[in-house]
N, C-alpha and C positions, 0 to 999 in steps of 0.2 A: 504493500500500500504506500509506503514511503516513496518508493520509486516513482509512482504515478503522481502523488501529491506534490512532489518536488518540481514538476513541470510548471506549476502555478505559483511557485515561491517568488517573492519580489526580487530575489537575486537573479532570477532568470527573466521574469516578466518585464522589469523596468528597462534593462538594456535592450530586450527584444522590441518593445514598443518604440524606443528611440530609433533603433536601426530600421524598423519598418517605415517610420515617418521620413527618415532621411532618404531611404531608397525610393520611396514613392515620389519625393520631391525630385530626386536625381533622374527618375524615369519620366518626369514631366507631368505627373498627375497631382497638381497642386490641390485641387478640390479634395481628392482622396486623402492626401497627407494632412490637410487641415482638419478634415472630418475625423480622421484617425486620432490626431493629437487632442482635439477638443473632446472627443468621446472618452478617451483614456483619462485626461485631466479631470473631466467632470465626474467620472466614476471614482477616481482616487479621492477627490474632494468629498463626495457624498459618503464614501466609506469611512474616511477619517472622522467626519462629523458624527456619523452613526456609531462608530466605535467609541469615540470620546463620550458621547451621551450614554451609551449602553453601559460602559464600564463605570462611569461616575453615578449614573442615576437609573440604570435599567432595572427592569423587574427581576425578581429572584429567578434564577435558572436561565436567564438570558444575559450572557456575559459579553459577547461581541459578535456581530455578524461576520460571516466567513469571507474574508478578502480573497482567499484562494479560489473559492467558488465563484465569486463575483468576477474576478479577472479571467478565470477559465471561460465563463460564459461570454464575456466580451471578446476574448481571443477566438473562441470557436465561431461566434457570429461574425467576427471581423474577417476571418479566413473566408467565410462564405461570401461576404461582401466583396472582397478582393478577387475572388475566383470567378464570380458570375459575370456573364455577358449581357444578361437581361435582368430587369427588375423583378425579383421574386422574393418578396419579404418573408414568405413562409419558410424558405430555405434557410434564411438567416436565423429565424426563430428556432427552427429545428436544430440547427448546428449549435446555437447558443445553449439550448436546453440540454442537448446531448453532452456537451462539454461540462456544463454545470452539474449534471447528474453524475458523471464519472468522478470528477474531483470532489463533489459534495459527498459522495459515498466513501471516498477515501478519508475525508475529514471526519466523518462519523465513525468509520472503522478504527481510526487511530485515536478516537476519543478526544479530538481537538475541539469539536463543536457539537452542539445539540441539533436536533432536526430543525428547530425554529431558526437557529442561527444560520444553518446551511440554506434554508429556504429564503431568508432575508438577503443573504449574499447573492444567491442565485437570481432572485427577482431583480436586484439592483443591476447585476451584470447583463441579464437578458434585456432589460430596459435600455441600458447603455448600448448594447448591440443594435437595438431598434433605432436609437438615435443616430448611430453611425450609419446604418443603412439609409436612413432618410437624408442625412447630410452629404454623404459621399456620392449618391447618385450611381449611375452605371459606369463601370470601368470602361475607359476608351478602348475600342476594339483593337487598336494598333499597339496597345500597351502589353508587353510581354513580361511575365512575372518570374522568369527563370532566375534572375539575379536576386530578386526578393526571396525566393525559396532557398537559394544557396546561402544567402546572408542569414536567414532565420535558422536554418539547420546548423550553421557554424556557431551562432550565438548560443542556441540551446545545447549543442554538444559540448561547448566549452564550459558552460555555467551550470548545467544540470547537476544537482546534488549540493550546490552551494545554498546557503540560507542566510537571510538577513534577519536580525533580531527586531524587526519592525514592531511586532505585536507587543513585546516587552516594553519598548520605548513609548508606544502609544498608551499602554496601561499606566506606566509611571507618570506620564504627562497628565492623563485624565485624573488620576488620584491626587497628584500634587496640585493641579489647577482647581479641582473641586474643593480641596481642603483650604487652599489659599483664598478662594473667593467665597467660601462659606456655602457652597452649593451642596445639593444632595450627595450623599456618599453612602455606599453600602456599609 
């Protein structure tokens, strides 16, 4: 399970999304690159706020929405957006749901999140994939994605298995901030 869940760790995902945006720009699909960057940045912002709120003030049993599941959904849907030649939103939704399901199940099996936390992360990621689909439009027919695929495989191959301690830092910031501001704390 750890092998699968590591594909959605920030140590892999953050460099991957940067490389995808740069390659899309280099290939000349500015709209796709901007949509990609905006969708990822939006999801990261939503997840950060949701995590801070859940850690400091969330209901019992709900500790933090799954960022791994959220990013997997966006990446799965994002691959569908980049690969398609015609507008077919249902393919994007299906790919996002499939990716969220696989990573979400690994998070549950590893005891890292509750079902509600996985569902929250998955919902955020699927919605971000839908935003990406809407913003990006259809890939220009002359745009070939070979270099993007090569770059993605290289990044994932080099970084798979690495982990960033993002969750621990977010948890510490949430608890410190809530305490300093006198906000709700568990």
